[in-house]
C-alpha positions as CSV (number, residue, x, y, z in Angstrom):
1,X,-11.5,0.5,-19.5
2,X,-14.2,-2.1,-20.0
3,X,-12.5,-5.2,-19.9
4,X,-14.1,-7.5,-21.6
5,X,-12.9,-7.2,-25.3
6,X,-10.0,-9.2,-22.7
7,X,-9.5,-12.8,-22.6
8,X,-9.0,-13.9,-19.7
9,X,-5.4,-14.5,-18.7
10,X,-5.2,-17.2,-15.8
11,X,-1.6,-17.2,-15.8
12,X,-0.9,-13.5,-16.0
13,X,-3.0,-13.0,-13.3
14,X,-1.7,-15.8,-10.7
15,X,1.1,-14.5,-11.4
16,X,-0.4,-11.2,-10.3
17,X,-0.9,-12.3,-6.4
18,X,1.9,-14.0,-6.4
19,X,4.0,-11.1,-6.6
20,X,1.5,-8.7,-4.5
21,X,1.5,-11.3,-2.4
22,X,5.3,-11.4,-2.1
23,X,5.3,-7.9,-1.6
24,X,3.1,-7.6,1.1
25,X,6.3,-10.3,2.7
26,X,8.9,-8.1,1.6
27,X,7.2,-4.8,3.3
28,X,7.2,-7.4,6.7
29,X,10.4,-8.2,6.3
30,X,11.5,-4.1,6.7
31,X,9.0,-3.9,9.0
32,X,11.3,-6.0,11.0
33,X,14.6,-4.3,10.1
34,X,13.2,-1.4,11.2
35,X,11.6,-2.8,14.5
36,X,15.0,-4.6,15.4
37,X,16.8,-1.7,15.3
38,X,18.8,-4.0,12.1
39,X,18.9,-1.2,9.3
40,X,22.9,-0.4,9.7
41,X,23.2,-3.9,10.5
42,X,24.8,-4.3,7.5
43,X,27.6,-1.6,7.0
44,X,27.8,-1.2,2.9
45,X,25.6,-1.9,-0.2
46,X,24.8,-3.5,-2.7
47,X,28.1,-5.5,-1.5
48,X,27.5,-7.3,2.1
49,X,30.5,-7.0,4.2
50,X,32.1,-6.3,0.8
51,X,31.4,-9.3,-0.2
52,X,27.6,-10.4,-3.0
53,X,28.1,-14.0,-0.9
54,X,25.6,-14.8,2.3
55,X,27.4,-13.3,5.3
56,X,27.1,-14.6,8.9
57,X,23.2,-14.7,10.4
58,X,23.6,-13.4,13.7
59,X,21.6,-10.6,15.5
60,X,20.5,-7.5,13.6
61,X,22.7,-9.3,10.1
62,X,19.7,-11.7,9.8
63,X,16.6,-9.2,8.9
64,X,19.2,-6.6,7.1
65,X,20.2,-9.7,5.1
66,X,16.8,-11.0,4.5
67,X,15.5,-8.1,3.8
68,X,18.0,-7.6,1.1
69,X,17.4,-11.0,-0.2
70,X,13.4,-10.6,-0.2
71,X,13.5,-7.7,-2.7
72,X,16.1,-8.6,-5.1
73,X,13.5,-11.5,-5.7
74,X,10.8,-9.2,-6.1
75,X,13.3,-7.3,-8.6
76,X,13.5,-10.6,-10.5
77,X,9.2,-10.6,-10.2
78,X,8.6,-7.1,-11.1
79,X,10.1,-7.9,-14.1
80,X,9.3,-10.6,-15.0
81,X,5.6,-9.4,-14.7
82,X,6.4,-5.7,-16.2
83,X,7.7,-7.9,-19.6
84,X,5.1,-10.6,-19.5
85,X,2.0,-7.9,-18.7
86,X,4.3,-6.0,-21.6
87,X,3.1,-8.5,-24.7
88,X,0.7,-9.8,-23.2
89,X,-1.7,-7.8,-23.3
90,X,-3.6,-5.2,-24.9
91,X,-5.4,-2.9,-23.0
92,X,-1.7,-0.2,-23.4
93,X,-2.5,0.9,-20.2
94,X,-2.0,-2.0,-18.8
95,X,1.0,-2.0,-20.6
96,X,2.0,1.6,-18.7
97,X,1.2,0.1,-15.9
98,X,3.4,-3.0,-15.5
99,X,6.7,-0.5,-16.7
100,X,5.1,1.9,-13.5
101,X,5.9,-1.2,-11.3
102,X,9.8,-2.0,-12.4
103,X,10.3,1.8,-12.3
104,X,8.4,2.5,-8.4
105,X,10.6,-1.1,-7.4
106,X,13.9,0.6,-8.6
107,X,13.0,3.9,-7.5
108,X,12.6,1.2,-3.9
109,X,16.0,0.0,-4.0
110,X,17.8,3.0,-5.2
111,X,16.6,4.8,-1.4
112,X,17.2,1.4,0.3
113,X,20.7,1.4,-0.5
114,X,20.8,5.7,0.6
115,X,19.3,4.5,3.3
116,X,22.1,2.3,4.2
117,X,25.0,4.6,2.9
118,X,23.4,7.7,4.6
119,X,23.0,6.4,8.0
120,X,19.4,6.4,7.1
121,X,18.9,10.2,7.7
122,X,14.6,9.6,8.2
123,X,13.4,11.4,4.8
124,X,16.0,8.9,2.8
125,X,13.6,5.5,5.5
126,X,10.4,7.5,5.0
127,X,10.5,7.7,1.5
128,X,11.5,4.3,1.2
129,X,9.0,3.2,3.8
130,X,6.6,5.2,1.6
131,X,7.9,4.0,-1.8
132,X,7.3,0.3,-0.5
133,X,3.9,0.5,0.1
134,X,2.7,2.3,-3.4
135,X,4.3,-0.6,-4.6
136,X,2.7,-3.0,-2.8
137,X,-0.9,-1.0,-4.0
138,X,0.0,-1.2,-7.3
139,X,1.0,-4.3,-7.5
140,X,-2.4,-4.9,-6.0
141,X,-3.9,-3.3,-7.9
142,X,-2.1,-5.9,-11.3
143,X,-3.5,-8.6,-10.0
144,X,-6.7,-6.4,-9.8
145,X,-6.5,-5.6,-14.1
146,X,-5.5,-9.2,-14.4
147,X,-8.4,-11.3,-12.7
148,X,-11.3,-13.3,-14.7
149,X,-14.1,-10.7,-12.3
150,X,-12.5,-7.2,-14.3
151,X,-12.3,-9.2,-17.3
152,X,-15.7,-10.2,-18.0
153,X,-17.9,-8.8,-16.1
154,X,-20.3,-5.9,-17.4
155,X,-20.4,-3.4,-14.4
156,X,-23.4,-2.8,-13.1
157,X,-23.5,1.7,-13.5
158,X,-24.8,3.6,-10.9
159,X,-24.4,7.2,-10.5
160,X,-23.1,9.3,-8.1
161,X,-24.9,12.7,-7.6
162,X,-24.5,13.1,-3.9
163,X,-22.2,16.0,-2.7
164,X,-19.5,15.5,-2.2
165,X,-19.0,12.5,-4.7
166,X,-18.3,8.9,-3.1
167,X,-15.1,9.1,-5.4
168,X,-13.9,12.8,-3.9
169,X,-14.0,10.7,-0.6
170,X,-12.0,7.7,-1.3
171,X,-9.6,10.2,-3.0
172,X,-9.2,12.2,0.0
173,X,-8.8,8.6,2.1
174,X,-5.9,7.7,0.0
175,X,-5.0,11.1,0.8
176,X,-5.1,10.9,4.8
177,X,-3.8,7.2,4.7
178,X,-0.5,8.4,3.1
179,X,0.0,11.1,5.2
180,X,-0.1,8.2,7.7
181,X,2.0,6.7,6.7
182,X,4.3,9.5,6.4
183,X,4.2,10.5,9.9
184,X,4.3,7.1,11.1
185,X,7.3,6.0,9.1
186,X,9.0,9.6,10.2
187,X,8.3,8.8,13.8
188,X,9.5,5.1,13.8
189,X,13.2,6.3,12.2
190,X,13.8,9.1,14.9
191,X,12.7,11.9,13.1
192,X,9.3,13.0,14.2
193,X,7.7,12.8,17.3
194,X,4.9,10.5,17.8
195,X,2.0,13.8,18.6
196,X,1.4,15.1,14.7
197,X,0.6,10.6,13.6
198,X,-1.6,10.5,16.7
199,X,-3.5,13.1,16.2
200,X,-4.0,12.3,12.3
201,X,-4.8,9.0,13.2
202,X,-7.7,11.1,14.1
203,X,-8.3,12.4,10.9
204,X,-7.9,9.1,8.8
205,X,-10.4,7.8,11.6
206,X,-12.7,9.9,10.2
207,X,-12.3,10.3,7.0
208,X,-12.5,6.4,5.9
209,X,-15.3,6.0,8.4
210,X,-17.2,8.2,6.4
211,X,-16.8,7.0,3.2
212,X,-17.4,3.6,4.2
213,X,-20.5,4.2,5.7
214,X,-21.8,5.9,2.4
215,X,-20.8,3.6,-0.3
216,X,-22.2,0.7,2.4
217,X,-25.2,2.6,2.9
218,X,-25.9,4.1,-0.2
219,X,-25.0,0.9,-2.7
220,X,-25.2,-2.0,-0.5
221,X,-26.5,-4.2,-4.2
222,X,-22.9,-2.9,-5.5
223,X,-20.7,-6.0,-3.9
224,X,-17.7,-4.8,-6.2
225,X,-17.6,-1.3,-3.5
226,X,-19.6,-2.3,-0.8
227,X,-17.2,-5.6,0.2
228,X,-13.4,-3.3,0.2
229,X,-16.1,-0.9,2.0
230,X,-16.0,-3.3,4.6
231,X,-13.1,-4.7,4.8
232,X,-11.6,-0.9,4.7
233,X,-13.4,-0.8,7.5
234,X,-13.1,-3.7,9.7
235,X,-9.1,-2.3,8.4
236,X,-9.3,0.7,10.2
237,X,-11.2,-0.3,13.4
238,X,-8.3,-2.6,13.8
239,X,-4.8,-0.1,13.0
240,X,-6.6,1.5,15.5
241,X,-6.4,-0.8,17.8
242,X,-2.9,-2.2,17.1
243,X,-2.0,1.5,16.8
244,X,-2.8,2.3,20.5
245,X,-1.1,-1.1,21.1
246,X,2.4,-0.1,19.8
247,X,2.4,3.6,20.5
248,X,1.8,1.5,24.1
249,X,4.7,-0.8,24.2
250,X,7.0,1.3,21.7
251,X,6.6,4.4,23.4
252,X,5.5,4.1,26.8
253,X,7.3,1.1,28.2
254,X,10.1,0.3,26.0
255,X,11.5,4.1,26.1
256,X,14.7,3.1,28.0
257,X,15.0,-0.6,26.9
258,X,18.6,-1.2,25.9
259,X,16.9,-3.4,22.9
260,X,13.9,-3.3,21.4
261,X,11.8,-6.4,23.2
262,X,10.2,-8.4,21.9
263,X,5.7,-7.1,22.8
264,X,7.3,-3.9,20.8
265,X,8.8,-5.5,18.0
266,X,5.2,-7.7,17.7
267,X,3.0,-4.7,17.6
268,X,5.2,-2.1,15.6
269,X,5.9,-5.2,12.4
270,X,1.5,-6.0,12.9
271,X,1.0,-2.0,13.1
272,X,3.1,-1.4,10.1
273,X,1.4,-5.3,8.1
274,X,-2.2,-4.1,9.0
275,X,-1.2,-0.6,7.6
276,X,-0.4,-1.5,4.3
277,X,-3.5,-4.2,4.1
278,X,-5.4,-0.9,4.7
279,X,-4.4,1.4,1.8
280,X,-4.3,-1.4,-0.9
281,X,-7.9,-1.8,0.4
282,X,-8.5,1.4,-0.5
283,X,-6.8,2.0,-3.5
284,X,-9.0,-1.1,-4.5
285,X,-12.3,0.9,-3.2
286,X,-11.7,3.5,-5.2
287,X,-10.3,1.7,-9.1
288,X,-14.1,0.1,-7.9
289,X,-16.1,3.1,-7.1
290,X,-14.3,4.9,-10.0
291,X,-15.9,1.7,-12.2
292,X,-19.1,1.6,-10.6
293,X,-20.1,4.4,-9.2
294,X,-19.5,7.5,-11.5
295,X,-20.0,10.8,-10.8
296,X,-22.9,12.2,-11.9
297,X,-22.1,16.0,-13.5
298,X,-25.0,18.0,-14.2
299,X,-25.2,19.9,-17.7
300,X,-27.5,23.1,-18.4
301,X,-29.4,23.3,-21.3
302,X,-30.4,26.0,-22.8
303,X,-34.4,27.1,-21.9
304,X,-34.6,24.3,-19.5
305,X,-33.2,22.5,-15.8
306,X,-29.7,21.3,-15.1
307,X,-29.8,17.4,-15.0
308,X,-27.1,14.9,-14.4
309,X,-25.1,14.1,-17.1
């Protein structure tokens, strides 16, 4: 994917950034719905109390309806960027990425509707949360791929001969983060106890620290790799602290509360938001490692010692 043959489209890039930022706002809005136990404040879908007009916004209704309004706006934005990408982009894989974004946001909307219609079964709510962050990562990836740096720079590549390769570690980081996302969503939606989420947090800390330290120490001169690695490490530390705070306010202090209290809501929503940023940053790291630090495969030449490909 050498972007030097593709002209930089400033308008498309800025719009892609806007879509990614709007999606982040949607994730926060969704976290507010869950943290305030407002998921069924509006008992029907796609209508609101039998109508498409704005209902009286009070209590949990304000969170749920705002979430739906933002989600509807994101669908329109995604249609726009998918169409724009399809007609403006020369890179075929970018056209498909735009289509994937559209398919993901439609899936997200359907899962959101099923969450209401089926009275919030944990597996549907968890799928809804997981697809939401997947769409956020796709939006961030589109913003990266349409950026001036990606399009116009000549990638500086350094073959990675270490085992496991840095690219393998970044993929492993994505995997453990998705496991953590699923476990956390299952806990928030009352489908699982808290302890699997807490145990896997330790696994996440080990894998992401290993990945970030490798990237920073071995490739300090590759800015495209070093910067997201540093960001990933910082966000991971912040996320662990927020997770501990969310555990205290939700499990220890808020266990017998009649309704969610402000400290629990604030800690949980911030925890979800930083988690989304952490996952997206790790996706960016995967992309940049794939571009700048390709894996060096070994080839055996008859009569000679193995040499790096």
